[in-house]
N, C-alpha and C positions, 0 to 999 in steps of 0.2 A: 582731823588726826590729833591724837594726844602725844605729849612728850614722853619718851621713855627715860626713866631715871635709873641710875646705876649706883650701887653702893656695895660695900663689902662687910662681911661678918667675920670676926676673928674669934676662934674658940679652939680649944684642944690642940693648939699648935698649927692649925690650918687656917687658910684664908678662903672664904666662900664668897664668890661674886654673885650678886643678886641684881635682877632687873625688874622694874615695875612700870607698867603702862596700861592705858585703857581707862574705861570708866564703867561704873555699875557695881554689881555685887562683887566683893573681893573673892578671888580665886587663886590658889597656889598650885602651880603646875610643876610636878616633880619628875625629872628625867629618871630613867632606870639605869641599871648596870650597862656600861659601855655606851651610854648615850648622854648627850649634853644639851644644855638649853639652846645652843646653836643648831643642833640637829632638829629640835622641836620648834624651830622658828615659824614654820608654816602654821602649825596648830596654834601657837601662841598668838600670831597675828589675827587668826580667825576668831579666837576667843576674846581678844581685846576689843572687838566691835561692841560687845555689851557686858564685859566684865573688867574689873580692875585686876589685871593679871600680874602675879608675881612669879618669877621663875628663877632658878639658880642652878649652879653646878655642884654636884657632890664632890667630896674630896677625891683627888686623883683624876678628875674628869674636867674637860674643857679648860677654863681659866682658873679653876680652883687649884690650890697648891697640893703637892704630894703629901702623903702621910706615912707614919710608921705602922699603921694598922688599917685594914680594910674589912673589918668584921661587920656583921649586921648591926651590932650595937653602936659601932663607930659611925656608920652611915645614919643610923637613927638619931644620933647626937647632932649630926649636921642639920637634920630637919628641925629638931627641937630648937637649935640655936637660931635658925632663920625665923621660925615662928615667934620665938621670944623677942627678936628684934622688931618684928612687925607689930607685936603687942605694944612695945615701947613707942613705936611710931603712931599708935592710936588708930588702927584700922577702924572704920566706922561700924563694922559688924564682923562676927566670926566668918572666916573664909570657907569656901568649898575647897576641899583638898582633892586634886586630881593626880593620881600616881600611876606611873607606867612601870610594869614589870616589878623589879625589886622595890621601887618606890610605892607601889600599891600596898605591899606588905608594911613598909614604913608608915604609910598613912593610917593603916588599920591599928598599928601599935600606938601611934600618937593619939588617935581618937579614943582608944580604949583607956589611955591614961589621962586624957584631957577632953572628956566628952562634951563639956560645955563650951569648948573653944573652937568647935567645928560645926559648920552649918550643914555639911553633907559630904559624902565621899563618892567619887567616881574612880573606879579601880579598873585599870586597863591591863588585861592579860597578866595578872599577878594575884597575890593574896588568896591563893587557891588551897583549901584544906584537903590536900591530896590524901586518899585513903591508904596509900603506901608510898615509900620513897620513889622519887622520880629517877634517881641515879642509883643503879645497882652495881655490884662488883663487875658484872658482865658489861655494863655500859662504860666503865671507867676508861678503857683504852680508846673508845670512840670519842668520849668527851675530851680526853687529853689531846687527841689528834685534832679535834675541832679548835681547841684553845691554841694549839701550836700551828694551825694551818698557815702555810706560806702566804696565801692571798690575804688572810686577815693580818698577818704580820706586816706585809707591804702597806696595807691600808692604814694600819696604825702608825707606821713610820712616816707615811706621807702627811698624816695629820699632826705630827709632832710640832709643837710650837704654835699651833693654831687653836682656835676656840673649840675645835672638835677633837682634841687630843685625849687619849686615855692612857694614864701612866701605870695602870695595874699590869702586873705580869700575868702570863698564862697560869702560873701557879696560884696567884691571888684570885683569879677568876674561878678556877676550879674549886679552890677551898671555899669560896663564898657560895658557889652552887651547891656544894655538899652541905654547908651550913643551912642553906635555905630549905632543904628537905626537913631538917630538924625544926626550924622555925614554923614551917607550914603544918607540921604534925600537931602543933599545939595552938594553931591560930583560931580555931573555933572558940576557945576560951576568950580570946580577945574580942571576937565579934559579939559575944554575949554581953559585953560591957558597953556596947555602942547602941544608941537609940536614934541617931540622926538618919536621914534618908541615905541609902546606899544603892548605887547602880554599878553593875559589873558590865564591862565591855570586853568580850572574850573572843579569841580566835578559834575557829573550828579545827584548825590543824597547826597547833603550836610548833610541832616538830616537822612540818612539811607534809606533803600529800603522798609520800612514798608508801607502797604497800609492803615494803621489806624493811628489815633492820629494826631500829628502835622506834621509828615513827608511829606505827599502829598502836603499840602499847602506850606510848606517851600521850598520843591524842585521846585514847580511851580514858586514861587516868585524868587528863585535863577536864574532860566532860564529867567524869564520875565525881571529881572533887566539887564542882559547882552544883551538881545534882544534890550532893550531900549537904552543901551549905544551904541551898534553898529549902530543902526539907526541914532543916532545923530553924532557919530564919526566913520564913515565907514572905516577909515584907521586902526582902531584897529583890530588886528587878535586874534582869540580865538581857543584854543584847549580844547576839552571836554574829560575828562577821566572818564571811568565807575568806579566810586569810591565814597566814602563819604569824609568827611572833613579831614580824615587822609591821603589823597592822597599823601602828601609830604613824608610820611613814607612807604606807601604801593606800590607806583609807582615811586620810586626814580629814577631808570635808565631812565624811559620814560621822566620824568621831566627834568633830566639833558640833555638828547638829544634834547628836545624841546628848552631849553635855549641855547644850543650850536648852534642849527640851526637858532634860531632867532638872535643870536649875534655871528657869526662864528669868529674863530681866523683869523687874517689878512692873514695868510699864507695858509688858506684852499682853 
């Protein structure tokens, strides 16, 4: 077993806690919206068997400090700050970036701006060039209800003060979800600037398996977005898991093996 080292990155008025452990090819694991490095502990430990894994908390998540803005660009600046610190610490080679949900999009934007600084991308249920907006006016009441769900609120309250806390309000989350539709409408342009290996790990039913309400449309859009991406960028490989958006928690061993196969240890 290797020692896990902990340090912090200070930028833009926030403190970002970073953890590093394992040995092998460098890999940066980025949690998504409403998830923390503590939530991804199982995946992190599996990947550390043959990767030098760095993970961290985005602003307002886990042990990171709160912030006065939770926009896409603000979260992207967190990723840039962490990777700049890793460069300062002299990583032996460019890392593989593994991003879940929101952080899949962050990873694509980072790689588009710093293509020589990334060995490869593994994008888990995010960074999808959707052919039309995910959230329509008709969806807004349901998304507001989801964001303000009493069970979700209780879960968040129970996590307060722990490594799994999320400090964003329901309004913060909804605003970011609306912003992500705009970000993803232009993400194909970002993919065109990336030439490293890219592997997508996608859920077959991001919105659940209901045959009523918003789920069927959202699931069709999710598949259509990836079909669109692969038509334009045929070198991108995709693994579909029979799961919803919680796949990173419900299918952890499968995801770890897909990542390991996509970026094997040099001695394999």
